[in-house]
N, C-alpha and C positions, 0 to 999 in steps of 0.2 A: 504492499500498499503506500502511494506519496502521496503527500500535497500537492494542493492543485499549482498548476503554473503559472508564476508570477508574470505581469506585465510592464517588467523594468523597461525603462527606454533609457537613462542614466546612474551609472556603476560610478560613486567617487571613493579612489584610495584613499586612505587615510593610514597612518603607519601607529602603531601600537604604542612606540614610544614617546611619541611626537604630543604633550596637553595642550601647546598650541592650537595645531590641529583639530584635536580630538574635543576640544571644548567650544568647536567653530561648525563642528561640522552639522550639524543638527540643524542650522541656518541656510545651508549650502542647496537647498531645492533640489538634491538630487533624489531618485528613488532609492535608493540602497547605499549606504555606506559600508565598503571593504573594509574592515580592518584588518591591516596588514602583517602579520607574522613572519611573512618570509622575504623580498630581496631588501626590504627599508628596515629591517631590522639586524643590529648588528649580532652574530653567532652567542658576544656575550653576554648578550640583553634577552635572550628568546624566552627564557624560565622566567622573566620577571614580566615580558609582554604578556605571556599568559594567564599567570598570575593576574594580572588586570583587567582579563576581559570582561569578567561577569561584573564587576560595577562599570567597568564603560560602555556596553552595549545600551546599558539605560538611559546614559545620557547622549547619545549619536541618537536613538530614535526615539527621542523625546518630540520631537517633532511629524513622524509618524512616516520615517523613514523604515525600509526594511533592512535587516542588517545580514550582512555577508563575513564569513572573514576569510583568506587565503591563506593554508597552511603551509608548510615547508612539503619540499617535495622528498627528501630520503627519511626512509620506510621509522626508523627512531626516533626524528622528528616531525613525522609527520604520526603514530602513534602519542604521542606527546600533545602535541595539539589536539588532536580530536576528545582527546579527556578531557581538555580544558573547553574547545570549542562547543561541542556540542550539548544542546540546552535549547529548552522552550523561544527565547528572544530571538535566536538566532535562524535566519531562514534558507541558508546552504555555506557552505563549504566551496570555495573556490579552487580546484587542483590543479596543480604550475605543471608541466611536462610529463601528460599524460602520456603512457606509451602504449596503451591496448586498454581491450576491455576487460582482461585478468585483474589488470592494474585497479581500474575502478570497482572491481566486483570486490577486491582485499580491504579495498577502503568502505566499501560500503558495508561489508559484515565488521570492521571495528565498530564503525556507526550502528548500526544495526544493534549492536549490546552496549553501546553508551546509553542508546536511547532505551532501551530495557531494564539497561538499572534504574534510568531517571524517570520509569514511569512515564514515557514519553510515547506518541503513536507513533509506530515505527513506517519510516518514511516520510517521516517529519521534515529531514533537513534535506534538503537537494543540494546537488552538486551540479557548479561550472567548471568545465571541463578545458580546461588550458593544452592546445596544442602546439608545443613550439622545439620539435623535432621532427626531421625528414623521415626518419623512422616509424614511427606513429601512423604518416599520411595514409597507408595502408586499409588500416583500420575505425577510419572514420564513421566511415557506417555504422559498425559496430559498439565502439563509446557510445555515440550518439545516441543510438536504440538504448543501454543500461537505461533499467527505471527510474535511479535516482539523477537521470541528468537533464537539467531544466536549462539550460545554455552551452554555447561550445563558441570558441574562438578561436581560429587557427592563424597561429605568422608570430611576428615581432621581433623584438631583437633577438634572443636566444635561435629563432629560427632562421633568421639573416644571418647570426654569426654561422653556424653551424652548415648554410650553403655555401660561405662563402662571397653573400651580397651583402648591399649598403641596405638595409632597411629602407624601404619606400610601397608606396602604391604600386609601381611596376614589378617589383622585387616578391612581392606578396599574391600580387593578382591572383595568377591561378591556383594557388594554393585555398586561398582566402573564402575562392569560391568554390570550390569543393570541398569545402568545410561548410560552405552556406548552404549546397543542396543537400547533405548529409544531415544538417539540421531540420530543412526542410524537409525530409523525408521522417524524421522521427517525430519531429513534431515539436521540434524545444526551442529555444531562442536564437535568432543566428545575431552571433555576436563582432561586433567589429566594424570598420570604417576603411574608405580608402583613401586616405592624404598622407599630405606629408607631415610628420609629425614632430619631426628636429627641433623646429624652432617652436615654441611651445605659445610664444606670446602674438607671433602671426596667427591671429584669429580669424583674420578671411579665409586664408589656407585651411585652417582645422576646418569652418564649417563647409568651404569646398567640398572637402572630403568625406564630409557626414552626409551632404547632400548626393556623393553621388555614390556612398553605401548605401544611402535611402532607397534610391534608382534600383542599384541592384537586388535591392532583397533584405538587406539589415535593417534590426529593428531596436537592436540595445546596444549601449558603449560602453564604455569603464573609460576611465580617465583621471589623471593625478593634478589636477589644477584645478579648483572651486570656477574658476574665468569658463570652465570649460563645459559647465555642468549645465548654463541655459539655453549653450547652443547646444547642447546633443537633447534637450526637453524638446528645441522649437525646429531641429532639423528632423527629429526621430518622433516626434509628435504630430500635431497637428494644429493646425488653427481654425480660426472661426468657422471662417469662410469655406474650410474645406470640410469641413463637418457638417455646414450646413447644403455643399452642392453633395457631399456623401447619404442626408437624407432626402434629400430632390430627388436625388438619382433612386434610390432605395421605393420612395413612393410612385415616381414615374413608372417602373418598370413591374411593381405591384399590380397600380392599376391593369396596365396590357397584359398582365398572366394573368388577371380578371376576365379579360375578355380572350384569353385562349392563347395571346402570340408571347415565342418565345424570347423576341429583341423589338426593342423601338429605339426610337429617334429620340435624342437626348441634351440639347443644348448644341447641337451641330454634328455631333457622334451618335455610332448604332455602339448600342449597350444589351449587353447579354449577360449569364447567368455567374460567368469568372467576374465577369466585372464588378456585379453584384454583391459576391461573395469577400471581394476587397472591401468593401463597401462597407458593408456589415462588418468585417471585422474591425475594421478603423474605428467603427461606433464603439464596438465592447472597450477596445484597448482604453480606448476617451474615458470610457465609464467609469475604467480601476485608476487613471492619472486623477481625476475629479476625488477621488475617495482620498482619505490622511494615507494610507500605503498605496502600493502601488502591486499589491501580490494580489491571487486570489480568483484571477478569472484565466479558465484556459483558453489557450489559443487553437484555433485552427490551424 
């Protein structure tokens, strides 16, 4: 049994060892906060970061954001991270450098044991898979189909390093699209964008990458800078005019269907069922964004 799939647009990384970022995390407007135990925490500070999780979760969630924890890849660290991070207030664990479905199942077994020990519903804790190695690419569909997986992202600095490439939209395009297809086939969140991310202050370039990502089918993105959150929410969300058009489109199609037509002219275009399905999904996701938390709306 797993919990409903979230409708996140934006996920903001917050280092578990930075009080300054933790204190303001709830004001940033992200659908979810990722409390990071991995790259942003030095090895000598990881135990302290784990110990602070329980007190940190309600602080970053106080405005309604869901909470995710990025754990470490080495198994000895992952075991300790899971013991500290599985709790009712944490919606998901982000798994770095996932290698295949067996890797996911091993961690899922540990999480199930912890959920049982705490009296939690088995499956409450979802997984976000980060595919960061070429060796994992043949297993994308199997990884995405694992029951706890709620979202998947392919690419990034680690992938580029192993490929001997410079991380960019061009170098990651093929692999990101493979991941998107696998995510869509499994009905999970396709995470990512197609931007040039080296300069975090180039907000125009960042927006352009998200806009391209949305056109390709991505729905969700994580970021390390608070300034990126509203841009993600805008580009992976929907404006009032887009929502109004979706409602009018559905109404026009429903009226035509009532008369026995399977397609109808709408504002200069012909619309049929696939177009209507996209419009309905947009409205469903928007309904979730309007609530305090972005979780709980199944994705089609």
